[in-house]
C-alpha positions in Angstrom: 0.0 -0.1 -0.1 1.2 3.4 -1.0 1.6 5.7 2.1 2.1 9.5 1.6 4.8 11.1 3.6 4.0 14.8 3.1 4.2 17.7 5.3 1.3 20.1 6.0 1.3 23.6 5.2 0.6 25.5 8.3 -0.7 28.6 10.0 -2.2 29.3 13.2 -5.7 29.8 13.9 -4.7 32.7 16.0 -2.9 36.1 15.2 0.5 36.3 16.5 1.9 39.8 16.5 4.9 40.1 14.2 6.8 42.9 12.8 9.3 42.5 9.8 10.1 44.1 6.6 9.7 40.9 4.9 6.1 39.4 4.7 5.2 36.4 6.8 5.3 33.3 4.8 3.7 30.7 7.3 2.9 27.1 6.6 -0.9 27.2 7.1 -2.6 24.9 9.4 -5.8 25.6 11.6 -5.7 23.1 14.5 -9.2 22.7 15.9 -9.9 20.8 18.9 -13.4 19.1 19.0 -15.6 18.1 22.2 -16.6 14.7 20.7 -16.1 12.7 17.5 -17.7 14.3 14.4 -19.1 12.3 11.8 -17.1 12.3 8.4 -16.4 10.4 5.5 -12.7 9.5 5.1 -12.7 9.7 1.3 -13.6 13.4 1.8 -11.7 13.8 5.2 -8.9 11.7 6.0 -8.4 10.3 9.6 -5.7 9.0 11.2 -6.3 6.9 14.5 -3.4 6.8 17.0 -3.6 4.9 20.3 -1.9 2.2 22.6 -2.5 -1.3 21.2 -4.4 -2.4 24.6 -6.8 0.9 24.2 -7.4 0.1 20.5 -8.3 -3.5 21.4 -10.9 -2.2 23.8 -12.8 -0.1 21.1 -15.9 -1.2 19.4 -16.4 -0.5 15.8 -19.5 1.6 16.4 -17.7 3.8 18.5 -15.7 4.9 15.4 -18.1 4.1 12.7 -18.9 8.0 12.3 -15.2 8.4 11.3 -14.8 5.4 9.0 -18.2 4.6 7.2 -19.2 3.9 4.5 -15.6 3.2 3.4 -14.7 0.9 6.1 -16.6 -1.9 7.8 -16.4 -3.5 11.1 -14.5 -6.8 9.9 -11.9 -4.5 8.2 -11.3 -2.4 11.2 -10.8 -5.7 13.6 -8.4 -7.2 10.9 -6.5 -4.1 10.8 -6.3 -3.8 14.8 -5.2 -7.7 14.9 -2.4 -7.1 12.3 -0.8 -4.2 14.4 2.7 -5.3 15.9 4.3 -2.2 17.3 8.0 -2.3 17.5 8.3 0.5 18.5 5.3 1.8 16.6 3.2 0.3 13.5 0.2 1.5 11.3 -2.2 -0.3 9.2 -4.1 1.1 6.2 -7.9 0.8 6.7 -8.9 2.5 3.1 -6.3 3.6 0.7 -4.3 6.2 2.3 -7.0 8.4 3.7 -7.8 6.0 6.8 -5.1 4.9 8.7 -4.8 3.2 12.3 -1.5 3.3 14.1 -0.2 1.8 17.4 2.1 3.4 19.8 5.0 1.6 21.7 3.8 -1.0 24.1 6.0 0.1 27.0 7.1 3.4 28.5 10.0 3.2 31.2 9.8 5.3 34.2 11.7 8.0 32.7 9.3 8.2 29.7 5.8 9.8 29.5 3.1 7.4 29.8 1.4 9.2 26.6 4.3 8.2 24.4 4.1 11.7 23.2 7.3 11.8 21.1 5.7 8.9 19.1 2.7 10.6 18.7 4.3 13.6 17.2 6.3 11.4 14.7 3.3 9.5 13.4 1.4 12.7 12.7 4.2 14.2 11.1 4.9 11.1 8.8 1.1 10.0 8.1 -1.2 13.4 7.8 -1.8 14.4 4.2 -1.8 17.6 2.6 -5.5 18.1 2.0 -8.1 21.0 2.9 -9.4 19.2 6.0 -8.7 16.0 8.2 -8.7 14.5 11.6 -6.5 12.9 14.2 -8.3 10.7 16.7 -6.2 10.1 19.7 -7.3 6.9 22.0 -6.0 7.5 25.5 -6.7 7.9 29.1 -7.9 11.2 30.4 -4.7 11.6 32.3 -2.7 11.4 28.9 -5.3 13.8 27.1 -3.2 17.1 27.5 0.1 15.4 26.6 -1.2 13.7 23.7 -2.9 17.0 22.4 0.5 18.7 22.9 2.1 16.2 20.9 -0.1 16.8 18.0 0.4 20.5 18.2 4.2 19.9 17.9 3.9 18.4 14.6 2.9 21.7 13.0 5.7 24.4 13.3 4.7 27.7 11.9 7.7 29.4 10.7 8.5 29.0 6.8 10.1 31.2 4.1 9.4 28.6 1.4 8.5 30.3 -2.0 6.9 28.6 -5.2 4.1 26.1 -5.5 5.1 24.2 -2.4 4.2 24.6 1.3 3.6 28.3 2.2 2.9 29.2 -1.5 1.2 32.5 -2.3 -2.5 31.6 -3.0 -5.0 34.3 -4.4 -7.8 32.4 -2.6 -6.1 32.7 0.7 -8.1 34.2 3.5 -6.8 37.7 3.0 -4.7 37.7 6.0 -1.0 37.7 5.0 -2.2 36.4 1.5 0.8 34.0 1.4 -0.2 30.6 2.3 -2.8 27.8 1.5 -4.8 26.8 4.5 -5.8 23.5 5.9 -7.6 22.4 8.9 -6.6 19.4 11.3 -9.4 18.3 13.7 -8.1 16.9 17.0 -10.5 14.6 18.5 -10.5 12.1 21.4 -11.9 8.7 22.5 -11.3 8.7 26.2 -10.7 5.2 27.8 -11.9 5.2 31.4 -10.6 3.4 34.4 -12.9 0.3 33.9 -11.8 0.0 30.1 -15.0 1.6 28.7 -15.1 4.7 26.6 -16.1 8.0 28.3 -19.5 9.2 26.7 -19.2 13.0 28.0 -17.8 15.2 25.6 -14.7 17.5 26.5 -16.1 20.8 28.4 -15.7 24.2 27.1 -12.9 24.7 29.9 -10.9 21.8 28.4 -11.3 22.9 24.8 -10.0 26.5 26.0 -7.1 25.1 27.7 -6.2 22.9 24.8 -6.5 26.0 22.1 -4.4 28.4 24.2 -1.9 26.0 25.0 -1.5 24.8 21.2 -1.1 28.8 20.4 1.4 29.0 23.1 3.4 26.1 22.0 3.4 27.0 18.3 4.1 30.5 19.1 7.3 29.6 21.2 8.5 27.5 18.4 7.8 29.9 15.7 10.2 32.4 17.7 13.1 29.8 18.1 12.8 28.8 14.3 12.9 32.6 13.2 16.4 33.7 12.1 17.8 36.6 14.0 17.3 39.3 11.0 13.7 38.7 11.6 13.6 38.0 15.3 16.3 40.4 17.0 15.6 42.0 20.4 13.2 44.7 19.0 11.1 41.9 17.2 11.0 39.9 20.4 9.9 42.8 22.5 7.1 43.4 19.7 6.1 39.7 20.4 5.9 40.3 24.0 4.0 43.6 23.7 1.4 42.0 21.4 0.6 39.2 24.2 0.9 41.7 26.7 -1.8 43.7 25.0 -4.1 40.6 24.7 -3.7 40.0 28.4 -4.2 43.8 29.1 -0.8 44.2 30.7 1.8 46.8 30.2 5.3 45.4 29.8 8.4 46.9 32.1 11.2 47.6 29.7 14.9 48.4 30.7 16.9 48.8 27.5 20.6 49.7 26.3 22.4 52.2 28.8 19.7 52.3 31.3 20.8 48.5 31.9 24.2 49.6 32.8 22.9 52.6 34.9 20.8 50.3 36.9 23.5 47.6 37.8 22.4 45.0 35.2 25.9 44.1 34.2 25.4 40.6 32.7 22.6 41.8 30.2 24.4 44.8 29.3 27.9 43.3 28.9 26.5 40.3 26.9 24.6 42.6 24.5 26.4 46.0 24.2 28.2 45.0 21.0 25.1 44.4 19.2 23.6 46.8 16.7 20.2 46.4 18.4 20.5 47.2 22.4 20.1 44.3 25.1 16.9 44.5 27.2 15.2 43.3 30.5 11.6 43.0 29.7 9.0 42.0 32.7 5.4 40.8 32.4 3.5 40.9 35.7 0.0 39.1 36.5 -0.9 40.1 39.8 -4.6 39.0 40.8 -6.6 39.9 44.0 -6.0 37.2 46.8 -2.6 35.9 45.5 -0.8 33.9 48.1 2.4 33.1 46.3 4.6 35.0 43.9 6.2 33.0 41.0 8.7 34.4 38.5 9.7 32.6 35.6 13.0 33.8 34.1 13.9 33.0 30.5 17.3 33.2 28.6 16.5 35.2 25.3 19.9 35.3 23.4 18.4 35.9 19.9 21.6 34.9 18.4 24.8 33.6 20.0 28.2 34.0 17.9 30.0 33.1 21.1 31.5 36.7 21.2 35.1 37.2 21.2 35.5 33.5 22.3 33.9 33.0 18.8 32.3 29.6 17.8 33.3 27.3 14.9 31.9 27.7 11.6 29.9 24.3 12.4 29.0 25.4 15.9 27.4 28.4 15.0 24.4 27.4 12.7 21.4 26.9 14.7 22.2 29.6 17.3 19.1 31.4 16.4 17.5 28.8 19.0 19.6 30.3 21.9 16.2 32.4 23.0 14.3 29.1 23.5 14.1 29.3 27.3 12.6 33.0 26.7 10.1 31.8 24.1 9.0 28.8 26.2 8.4 31.2 29.1 6.4 33.8 27.1 3.9 30.9 25.8 3.4 29.6 29.2 2.9 32.9 30.8 0.2 33.8 28.2 -1.3 30.5 28.4 -1.3 30.3 32.2 -3.0 33.7 32.6 -5.4 32.8 29.9 -6.3 29.7 32.2 -7.0 31.8 35.2 -3.7 31.9 37.1 -4.5 32.6 40.8 -1.2 33.7 42.2 1.1 36.3 41.3 3.0 35.5 38.2 6.0 37.3 36.3 7.8 36.6 33.2 11.2 38.2 33.0 12.9 38.1 29.6 16.8 38.7 29.6 17.3 39.6 25.9 20.6 40.1 24.1 22.7 39.3 20.9 25.9 38.0 22.0 27.7 39.5 18.9 31.2 40.5 18.0 32.2 44.2 17.5 34.3 47.0 18.9 32.3 47.3 22.0 32.5 43.6 22.7 33.3 42.4 26.3 36.9 40.8 26.3 38.0 37.7 28.1 39.6 39.4 31.3 36.9 42.0 31.5 35.0 42.1 34.8 31.4 42.9 35.2 29.3 43.7 38.2 26.1 41.9 38.0 22.8 43.0 39.6 23.4 41.0 42.7 26.3 43.4 43.3 28.9 40.4 42.7 31.7 40.8 40.3 32.5 38.5 37.6 35.9 37.9 35.8 35.0 36.8 32.2 37.1 34.1 30.9 34.9 33.0 28.2 32.2 35.2 26.4 30.6 32.2 25.0 29.5 31.4 28.4 26.8 34.0 28.3 23.5 32.7 29.1 24.4 32.3 32.8 25.4 36.2 33.0 22.0 37.3 31.6 20.1 34.8 33.9 22.0 35.8 37.0 20.6 39.4 36.3 17.1 37.9 35.8 16.7 36.0 38.8 18.4 38.5 41.0 15.8 40.9 39.7 13.0 38.3 40.5 14.0 38.2 44.2 15.0 41.6 44.8 12.5 43.7 43.0 9.5 41.2 42.3 10.1 39.4 45.8 9.2 35.9 44.3 9.0 33.1 46.5 9.5 30.5 43.8 11.9 31.3 40.9 12.1 29.1 37.8 14.9 29.9 35.0 14.6 28.3 31.8 17.6 28.2 29.2 19.4 26.7 26.4 22.4 27.0 28.7 24.9 24.1 28.0 25.7 21.7 25.2 26.9 19.5 28.0 22.9 19.1 28.8 22.5 16.8 25.9 25.5 14.7 27.0 24.0 14.5 30.5 20.5 14.1 29.9 20.2 13.4 26.4 18.0 15.0 23.3 14.6 14.4 24.9 14.9 15.2 28.6 15.8 18.7 29.8 17.8 19.0 33.0 16.4 20.0 36.3 18.7 21.6 38.9 17.1 22.9 42.0 17.9 23.7 45.7 14.3 21.9 46.5 14.1 18.1 46.5 10.1 18.2 46.6 10.0 20.3 43.6 12.7 18.3 41.9 10.1 15.6 42.4 7.4 17.7 41.1 9.1 18.8 38.2 9.8 15.2 37.3 6.1 14.4 37.4 5.3 17.5 35.6 7.6 16.3 32.7 6.1 12.9 32.6 2.5 14.4 32.7 3.4 17.0 29.7 5.7 15.1 27.5 8.1 17.7 27.9 10.5 15.4 29.8 13.1 16.1 32.5 16.0 14.5 34.4 17.6 15.5 37.5 21.3 16.7 37.7 23.4 17.1 40.7 22.8 20.0 43.0 25.9 20.2 45.2 27.6 23.8 45.4 29.9 23.0 48.2 31.7 20.6 45.8 31.3 22.3 42.5 31.1 26.1 43.1 35.0 26.1 43.4 35.1 25.7 39.8 34.5 29.6 39.3 37.4 30.5 41.7 38.9 33.8 40.6 42.0 35.4 42.1 40.8 39.0 41.4 36.8 38.8 41.4 34.1 37.1 43.2 34.2 34.4 40.4 34.7 33.7 36.9 32.0 32.8 34.5 33.2 29.4 33.2 34.5 26.4 35.0 38.2 25.6 35.4 37.5 21.7 34.7 35.2 20.9 31.8 34.8 17.5 32.8 33.5 18.2 36.1 29.4 18.3 35.8 29.2 21.3 33.4 25.5 21.8 33.3 25.3 21.5 36.9 28.0 24.0 37.6 26.6 26.5 34.8 23.1 26.4 37.0 25.2 27.1 40.0 26.6 30.0 38.7 23.0 31.7 38.3 22.1 30.3 41.7 25.2 32.1 43.4 23.8 35.4 42.4 20.7 34.6 44.0 22.5 33.4 47.0 22.7 29.6 48.1 20.9 30.7 51.3 17.9 31.9 49.3 14.9 30.7 51.5 12.6 30.3 48.7 12.3 27.7 46.0 14.7 27.8 42.9 14.6 25.8 39.9 16.6 25.9 36.8 15.8 24.1 33.6 18.6 23.5 31.0 16.7 22.7 27.5 19.6 23.2 25.1 19.0 19.8 23.2 15.0 19.1 23.3 14.3 22.8 22.0 14.6 21.4 18.8 14.2 18.1 16.9 16.1 18.0 13.8 16.0 21.4 12.0 12.4 22.5 13.8 11.7 24.0 17.2 9.5 21.9 19.5 8.1 24.5 21.7 9.5 22.7 24.6 8.9 24.0 27.8 5.4 25.6 27.5 3.5 22.3 28.3 6.1 21.5 31.4 5.3 24.9 33.1 1.5 25.0 32.7 1.6 21.5 34.2 4.3 22.3 36.9 2.0 24.9 38.1 -1.4 23.9 37.1 -2.7 23.8 40.6 -2.2 27.6 40.7 -4.9 27.9 37.9 -8.7 27.7 37.6 -8.3 25.1 34.7 -9.7 21.8 35.5 -7.6 20.0 32.8 -4.3 21.4 34.2 -5.3 20.9 37.9 -5.9 17.2 37.2 -2.6 16.7 35.8 -0.6 19.0 38.4 2.1 17.2 40.6 1.0 16.5 44.1 3.3 16.4 47.0 4.8 13.2 46.2 7.4 12.1 48.9 10.9 13.0 47.6 13.0 9.6 46.5 15.5 10.0 49.3 12.7 9.8 51.8 11.1 6.8 50.7 11.5 3.6 52.7 12.2 0.2 50.5 9.1 -1.9 50.4 9.0 -5.4 49.1 
């Protein structure tokens, strides 16, 4: 059977603020979440059904007949399910190439997500068709609904500059928006398997749909920022994106830029970005509802391009450095979606924006900068710049915003990929209970995490300087680089900081191949889901699980 492997031309349902001299040419797909299964003919609207084999075997043909008839009968459906032997995945055509059923991996280890999110994304990328409208049906348990939905969303990146007759081609019949893309619609629908092995009959609530829609927008927008090159996503453009979301949320961003950064003591951000044509900035969004009990600050590394500075990267290491703003992009998306989902506590997003460029005003190795913490840093590697901007950001979150929970997210170290791999970000924190929560949130959201060592008394000596409070890069690059990089940030917050500090290094999962993943948005929404009024996020938010070191052995 011939199976088409074509990518969708895409565009989000939602308008994202964007300013550029070049016209936006986005791949055009509307992702539409439906409350229940719609009745369609697969010859008119192709359908891809995805689920774990044990769940697919529980289905009766009548429960999916509305998506398959009159092209597929019950015998064909049962035979197809019987033919599935996932290793790790498998698929079977039900009718030509327009009705397909696919099985997810049989097992998920304790470090994987039970939703098999990464396999869902791959199946959707490979087996959706380039047609006007089609459906993806996810067969899953309710606890995996959110992660499964996010996995589908990640298959449809927004950014494209392709021309001609391919994806993103100009069409005189387009909607009159940007006028540069054909449109298609992917309907995402669910068959929810209950605890007893039956199928839930109640449709998704409007609250569920709103949550999924806002999360989808946030993930795709974050990925679009990361995919956009610096000539179209410099500090100015990034601020415009922040301002657009702020306007939608009726918020006014606080912006500190250029020489004002130096005047106010932000030596880290200023020192990294002062050589660039577009000046660096610290931008803050604040959501402060009445009755808030806690103050949470999300701090994002927003290096819109990283040449390495005077410690310049090699010609093969520099391509892809447009993605060095992945932490800030994820925090922008997560902040927006969290507020839309009714965040009940104080929530601040702090964006540390700069281009690490080369020029006459560039920071030199041996220069000493005074950061917002008041501590001095001897620069021994200008390519260790992310920790400098983050140090200013977390210190601002503590001193000015009075946050009792601070999480910074960054594409910080190449060593993260060595330590925790391509799919798992690294979590470093001063709080063992919150480490446990973060790991739970990773599994529930599909944005996986793995812990790295928090041990400042053994590792912080790597930054010893004879003439300043510290250097910015380690003496021994074989000694837990990702942990040490995070500890540099914590040092400016203070190792005696009484609140919760979490550091997420997501240098590798920020992209898959040549496309951004939107990593971090779903993770943060899940981690802080109990602080929202959204029932779906509350249901998957991590509980107060006993930390691993405090569990006793049980037979």
